[in-house]
VEXDREN-2710 file (C-alpha; in Angstrom, 1 decimal):
% VEXDREN-2710
k/r/px/py/pz
1/MET/-3.8/134.2/20.2
2/PRO/-2.9/135.6/16.8
3/VAL/-5.1/134.4/13.9
4/ARG/-3.4/133.7/10.5
5/LEU/-5.5/133.9/7.3
6/ILE/-5.1/131.6/4.6
7/ALA/-6.8/131.8/0.9
8/ALA/-10.4/132.1/0.9
9/ASP/-12.6/129.2/-0.6
10/ASP/-14.0/129.7/-4.2
11/TRP/-17.5/130.8/-4.8
12/ARG/-20.2/127.8/-4.9
13/PRO/-21.7/127.6/-8.3
14/SER/-25.3/129.2/-8.3
15/SER/-28.3/127.1/-8.1
16/MET/-30.4/129.9/-9.2
17/THR/-32.2/129.4/-12.4
18/GLU/-34.7/131.4/-14.1
19/ARG/-37.5/129.2/-12.9
20/ARG/-36.5/129.6/-9.3
21/LEU/-36.4/133.3/-9.5
22/LEU/-39.9/133.4/-11.0
23/GLU/-40.9/131.4/-8.0
24/LEU/-39.6/134.2/-5.9
25/GLU/-41.5/136.8/-8.1
26/LYS/-44.6/134.8/-7.6
27/GLU/-44.1/134.8/-3.7
28/GLY/-43.9/138.4/-3.8
29/LEU/-40.2/138.7/-2.9
30/LEU/-39.0/139.8/-6.2
31/ARG/-40.3/142.6/-8.5
32/PRO/-41.4/141.3/-12.0
33/ARG/-38.6/140.8/-14.3
34/ALA/-40.2/143.5/-16.7
35/SER/-37.9/144.9/-19.3
36/SER/-35.9/142.4/-21.6
37/SER/-33.3/145.1/-22.2
38/LEU/-32.7/146.0/-18.5
39/PRO/-34.5/143.3/-16.4
40/GLU/-34.9/143.6/-12.7
41/TRP/-33.1/140.3/-12.1
42/ILE/-30.9/137.9/-14.2
43/ALA/-30.2/134.2/-13.5
44/PRO/-26.3/133.5/-13.8
45/ALA/-25.2/131.8/-17.0
46/ALA/-24.2/128.2/-16.8
47/ASP/-20.7/129.1/-17.4
48/HIS/-20.4/131.6/-14.6
49/ARG/-18.6/129.5/-11.8
50/GLU/-18.3/132.8/-9.8
51/PRO/-20.3/136.2/-10.0
52/ARG/-19.7/138.2/-13.2
53/PRO/-22.6/140.5/-13.0
54/PRO/-23.4/142.7/-16.1
55/ARG/-22.7/146.4/-15.8
56/GLY/-25.4/148.0/-13.7
57/TYR/-26.0/144.8/-11.6
58/VAL/-25.0/143.6/-8.2
59/VAL/-24.8/140.2/-6.3
60/SER/-27.8/139.3/-4.2
61/PHE/-29.3/136.1/-2.6
62/ALA/-32.5/134.5/-2.5
63/LYS/-32.2/134.4/1.4
64/PHE/-31.9/138.2/1.6
65/HIS/-35.1/138.8/-0.1
66/ARG/-36.9/136.0/2.0
67/HIS/-35.6/138.1/4.9
68/GLY/-36.8/141.4/4.0
69/LEU/-34.6/142.9/1.2
70/GLY/-36.4/144.5/-1.6
71/SER/-35.7/146.5/-4.9
72/PRO/-35.2/149.2/-5.2
73/LEU/-33.4/149.3/-1.9
74/SER/-34.6/151.8/0.9
75/HIS/-32.5/154.7/2.1
76/PHE/-31.7/152.9/5.0
77/MET/-30.3/149.7/3.4
78/ARG/-28.1/151.9/1.0
79/ALA/-26.9/153.9/4.2
80/LEU/-25.8/150.6/5.6
81/CYS/-23.7/149.8/2.6
82/HIS/-22.1/152.9/2.6
83/HIS/-21.5/153.3/6.3
84/TYR/-19.8/149.9/6.7
85/SER/-18.2/150.3/3.3
86/VAL/-19.3/147.0/2.1
87/GLU/-20.9/145.5/-1.1
88/LEU/-24.4/143.8/-1.0
89/GLN/-22.8/140.3/-0.9
90/HIS/-20.9/141.1/2.1
91/PHE/-24.0/141.1/4.3
92/SER/-24.9/137.9/6.2
93/PRO/-28.5/136.6/6.1
94/ASN/-28.9/137.4/9.8
95/ALA/-27.4/141.0/9.2
96/ILE/-30.3/141.5/6.6
97/THR/-32.9/140.2/9.0
98/ALA/-31.7/142.4/11.9
99/ALA/-31.8/145.5/9.5
100/ALA/-35.2/144.5/8.3
101/VAL/-36.7/143.9/11.9
102/PHE/-35.2/147.3/12.9
103/ALA/-36.7/149.2/9.9
104/ALA/-40.1/147.5/10.5
105/VAL/-39.9/148.5/14.3
106/CYS/-39.2/152.1/13.4
107/GLU/-42.0/152.3/10.7
108/GLY/-44.7/150.0/11.9
109/TYR/-44.5/150.4/15.8
110/LEU/-42.8/153.8/16.3
111/GLY/-44.3/155.6/13.3
112/MET/-41.0/157.0/12.0
113/MET/-38.4/156.4/9.3
114/PRO/-35.5/154.2/10.4
115/HIS/-33.6/156.3/12.9
116/TRP/-29.8/156.3/12.1
117/ASP/-28.5/157.4/15.6
118/LEU/-30.8/154.8/17.1
119/TRP/-29.2/152.1/14.9
120/LEU/-25.8/153.1/15.8
121/HIS/-26.6/153.2/19.4
122/LEU/-27.9/149.5/19.3
123/TYR/-25.9/147.8/16.8
124/ARG/-22.3/147.2/15.7
125/GLY/-20.5/145.2/13.0
126/GLU/-18.4/142.1/13.4
127/LEU/-16.2/140.5/10.8
128/PHE/-16.7/136.8/10.1
129/HIS/-13.9/134.5/9.0
130/ALA/-14.6/130.9/8.2
131/PRO/-12.8/128.2/10.3
132/SER/-10.3/126.2/8.4
133/GLY/-10.0/123.2/10.7
134/THR/-6.6/124.2/12.2
135/THR/-6.4/126.2/15.3
136/GLY/-5.5/129.7/14.9
137/VAL/-6.0/129.6/11.2
138/ARG/-9.2/131.0/9.4
139/LYS/-10.3/131.9/5.9
140/PRO/-11.8/135.1/4.6
141/VAL/-15.3/134.7/3.1
142/ARG/-16.5/136.0/-0.2
143/ALA/-19.9/136.6/1.2
144/ARG/-21.6/137.1/4.6
145/CYS/-18.5/138.6/6.1
146/LEU/-20.4/141.4/7.9
147/ASN/-22.7/140.4/10.9
148/LEU/-24.6/143.1/12.6
149/VAL/-25.1/142.4/16.3
150/LEU/-26.7/144.1/19.2
151/LYS/-24.1/145.8/21.5
152/THR/-23.9/144.3/25.0
153/GLY/-21.8/146.7/26.9
154/LYS/-22.9/148.1/30.3
155/ALA/-22.9/151.7/29.0
156/GLU/-25.3/150.8/26.2
157/LYS/-29.2/150.0/26.6
158/PRO/-29.7/146.9/24.5
159/ARG/-32.2/145.5/27.0
160/GLU/-34.6/148.2/26.0
161/TYR/-34.8/146.9/22.5
162/ILE/-37.1/143.9/21.7
163/PRO/-35.8/140.2/21.8
164/VAL/-34.0/139.4/18.6
165/GLY/-33.0/135.7/18.5
166/LEU/-32.0/134.8/15.0
167/THR/-31.6/131.3/13.6
168/TRP/-28.1/130.1/12.2
169/ASN/-29.6/127.5/10.0
170/HIS/-28.9/128.8/6.6
171/ALA/-27.6/125.7/4.9
172/GLY/-26.9/126.1/1.4
173/TRP/-27.9/130.0/1.1
174/ASP/-24.5/130.8/-0.6
175/SER/-25.3/128.9/-3.7
176/GLU/-28.5/130.9/-4.3
177/TRP/-26.9/134.0/-5.8
178/PHE/-28.1/135.8/-8.7
179/TYR/-27.9/139.4/-10.3
180/LEU/-30.0/142.3/-9.1
181/ARG/-30.5/145.5/-11.0
182/ASN/-28.6/148.3/-9.3
183/ASP/-31.2/151.1/-9.9
184/ASP/-29.4/154.5/-10.7
185/ASP/-26.1/152.7/-9.3
186/LEU/-26.9/153.7/-5.7
187/LEU/-25.4/150.6/-4.3
188/PRO/-21.5/150.0/-4.4
189/ALA/-20.7/148.3/-7.5
190/TYR/-19.8/144.5/-7.3
191/THR/-15.9/144.0/-7.3
192/GLY/-15.7/140.6/-5.3
193/ARG/-13.3/142.1/-2.8
194/LEU/-12.4/140.2/0.4
195/ILE/-12.3/142.0/3.8
196/SER/-9.7/140.6/5.9
197/GLU/-9.7/143.0/9.0
198/ARG/-12.7/144.9/10.6
199/PRO/-12.6/148.5/9.9
200/ASP/-12.7/150.6/13.0
201/HIS/-15.9/152.4/11.9
202/TRP/-17.9/149.1/12.3
203/MET/-17.9/149.6/16.0
204/TYR/-18.8/153.3/16.0
205/GLY/-21.9/154.5/18.1
206/VAL/-23.8/157.6/18.2
207/VAL/-22.3/160.8/18.8
208/GLN/-22.3/161.5/22.5
209/ALA/-24.0/164.8/22.1
210/HIS/-26.9/163.0/20.4
211/GLN/-27.2/160.5/23.1
212/PRO/-30.1/162.4/25.3
213/TRP/-32.2/162.8/22.1
214/LEU/-32.6/158.8/22.1
215/ASP/-33.8/158.4/25.7
216/PRO/-37.4/158.8/24.9
217/ILE/-37.2/156.6/21.9
218/LEU/-35.5/154.0/24.0
219/ASP/-38.4/154.3/26.6
220/ALA/-40.9/153.7/23.9
221/LEU/-38.8/150.6/22.8
222/LYS/-38.8/149.4/26.2
223/LYS/-42.7/149.8/26.5
224/LEU/-42.9/147.7/23.2
225/ARG/-40.7/145.0/24.7
226/GLU/-42.7/145.0/27.9
227/GLU/-45.9/144.4/25.9
228/GLY/-44.4/141.4/24.4
229/LEU/-43.2/142.5/21.1
230/THR/-40.3/140.2/19.6
231/ALA/-38.5/139.9/16.3
232/ALA/-40.8/136.9/15.4
233/LEU/-44.0/139.0/15.8
234/VAL/-42.3/142.0/13.8
235/LEU/-41.7/139.7/10.8
236/SER/-45.1/138.1/10.9
237/ALA/-46.7/141.3/10.9
238/VAL/-44.5/142.5/7.9
239/HIS/-45.5/139.3/5.8
240/HIS/-49.0/139.9/6.8
241/ARG/-48.8/143.3/5.3
242/ARG/-47.1/142.1/2.1
243/VAL/-44.2/144.4/2.5
244/LEU/-40.3/144.3/2.3
245/PRO/-38.9/146.4/5.2
246/LEU/-35.7/147.1/3.0
247/MET/-37.5/148.3/0.0
248/SER/-38.2/151.9/-0.9
249/ARG/-41.8/152.5/-0.9
250/LEU/-44.5/155.4/-1.3
251/LEU/-45.6/154.9/2.3
252/ARG/-44.3/154.0/5.6
253/MET/-45.8/151.0/7.2
254/ASP/-47.7/153.0/9.7
255/GLU/-49.2/155.0/7.0
256/MET/-50.9/151.8/5.3
257/GLY/-54.2/152.3/6.8
258/PRO/-57.8/153.5/6.2
259/GLY/-58.0/156.5/4.0
260/VAL/-55.1/155.8/1.7
261/SER/-56.2/155.2/-1.8
262/SER/-56.1/151.5/-3.1
263/CYS/-53.5/152.6/-5.7
264/ALA/-51.1/153.9/-3.2
265/LEU/-51.4/150.7/-1.1
266/GLU/-50.9/148.2/-3.9
267/ALA/-47.8/150.1/-5.1
268/CYS/-46.4/149.3/-1.7
269/ARG/-47.3/145.7/-1.3
270/MET/-45.4/143.0/-3.2
271/SER/-48.4/140.5/-3.9
272/ASN/-52.1/140.9/-4.4
273/GLU/-53.2/138.5/-1.7
274/ALA/-51.9/137.8/1.7
275/PRO/-49.9/134.7/2.3
276/ALA/-51.5/132.0/4.2
277/ASP/-50.7/131.9/8.1
278/ASP/-48.9/128.6/7.5
279/GLU/-46.8/130.3/4.9
280/VAL/-46.1/133.2/7.1
281/ALA/-45.0/131.2/10.1
282/ALA/-42.6/129.1/7.9
283/ARG/-41.0/132.3/6.7
284/VAL/-40.6/133.5/10.3
285/ARG/-39.0/130.3/11.3
286/ALA/-36.5/130.4/8.6
287/ALA/-35.2/133.8/9.9
288/VAL/-35.7/133.7/13.8
289/ALA/-35.0/131.0/16.2
290/GLY/-37.8/129.2/17.8
291/ASP/-41.1/127.4/16.8
292/PHE/-43.3/130.2/15.6
293/GLN/-46.8/128.9/15.0
294/PRO/-49.5/130.2/12.5
295/GLU/-51.7/131.0/15.2
296/HIS/-49.2/133.8/16.3
297/VAL/-49.3/135.5/12.9
298/ASN/-49.9/139.3/13.3
299/GLY/-50.3/138.7/16.9
300/PHE/-48.8/142.1/17.7
301/PRO/-50.4/144.4/14.9
302/MET/-48.6/147.4/13.3
303/ARG/-50.1/150.9/13.4
304/PRO/-52.6/151.8/12.5
305/ASP/-54.4/148.4/12.5
306/GLN/-56.9/147.4/15.2
307/GLY/-55.1/146.2/18.1
308/SER/-52.0/148.2/17.8
309/ILE/-50.4/149.9/20.4
310/ASP/-50.8/153.7/20.4
311/LEU/-47.7/155.4/21.8
312/VAL/-48.9/158.9/21.2
313/SER/-50.1/161.0/24.0
314/PRO/-51.3/164.8/23.7
315/PHE/-50.1/167.5/25.7
316/PRO/-50.6/171.3/26.1
317/THR/-48.4/173.5/23.9
318/TYR/-47.0/175.3/27.0
319/GLY/-46.1/173.8/30.0
320/SER/-43.6/171.4/31.6
321/ASP/-43.9/168.7/28.9
322/SER/-43.2/170.9/25.9
323/ARG/-39.6/170.0/26.3
324/PHE/-40.3/166.4/25.0
325/TYR/-41.8/167.9/21.6
326/SER/-38.3/169.8/21.2
327/THR/-36.4/166.6/22.0
328/PHE/-38.1/164.3/19.8
329/PHE/-38.5/166.9/16.8
330/LYS/-34.6/167.3/17.1
331/ALA/-34.2/163.4/17.1
332/TYR/-36.4/163.1/14.1
333/LEU/-34.1/165.7/12.2
334/CYS/-31.0/164.0/13.3
335/SER/-32.6/160.7/11.7
336/CYS/-32.7/162.3/8.4
337/ARG/-29.2/163.6/7.7
338/ASP/-30.1/164.5/4.0
339/ARG/-32.8/167.2/4.6
340/SER/-34.3/166.2/1.1
341/THR/-35.5/163.1/2.5
342/LEU/-37.8/164.9/5.2
343/ASP/-41.5/164.2/4.6
344/PRO/-43.2/167.5/4.8
345/ARG/-46.3/165.9/6.0
346/SER/-44.2/164.6/9.3
347/LEU/-43.3/168.3/10.0
348/ARG/-46.9/169.6/10.4
349/LEU/-47.0/168.6/14.0
350/ARG/-49.8/169.9/16.3
351/ARG/-50.2/169.7/20.2
352/THR/-48.6/166.3/20.4
353/THR/-45.5/164.9/21.8
354/TRP/-43.3/161.6/22.4
355/ILE/-44.0/161.4/26.3
356/ALA/-41.1/159.7/27.6
357/THR/-42.9/156.8/29.1
358/ARG/-45.3/156.3/26.2
359/GLY/-44.0/156.5/22.7
360/ALA/-42.2/157.8/19.6
361/SER/-44.4/159.2/16.9
362/PRO/-46.2/162.4/16.3
363/ARG/-49.7/162.5/14.9
364/ARG/-49.9/164.6/11.9
365/SER/-52.4/167.5/11.2
END
């Protein structure tokens, strides 16, 4: 049945005051406001009934930062904005959570930067229009129109990804908007445009020629799933490590271990002290469906913490297994479309491989 669109509802007035933003900063979810001339964040003025961000700022939501968004935004988060041709406010809270979990799985468990072809293989974009109360009539929304959902077609392999059951209880979130500094204008500027039709490229998947390169990584994901990794456990490990997955950092999550200077670690962490397990569990329950309990916090540690799963297996340089080295190396390069983003330390590979049944990360020399 054809759907008819009517006018969108107005923005809800913002409830975010400077005091509430300072609370987010204290929780380690926002960077300090710092500069008075170019602050990290700005509370909307009382007469801003709808967003009117100053030049060099975009519109963000408190919920986004509770679910893993950080500033400056990571390369992966910026890539999502540009690939789907959306502004930051167009993401739904669950879209931010899905992206944060994916980034954390890649970094903390697979030991690599978020892999773009893997993302396109697993996820597609869906357009949300609000119900109007009349059958066949819906309304565009000014925020949260883009949902990022796992693909479920028979030709895809979503069952090899970890369970991601997200909550739909986000009451009141759309009134918690504020202005976030757009560092170096790397994000699309805020225009307030409405998206009334889903672009075709929201459904695009990985280039068919690249599909075989993903098979060993999908096998590694399957191994993590079989071992019991879930989105809830990923997020609890993220909060335990005091990082925001969608924030640009000096170190990947798997690099935050012994031998790293305290200065480098603190530069990546959003707070000086780890939050209490009760607080971590509450943050997880706000993002993921289910009754996540404090005793499960960090129940599936990230690398290189004690208890983490090592998905690396050595192999002889010459022999039948060497084909996996070539396959995974190509996959790694494919995930870094911009060669300037390659980490030269990740290229110093020795006699290791991502064995198809074991994992997806090289040890570095």
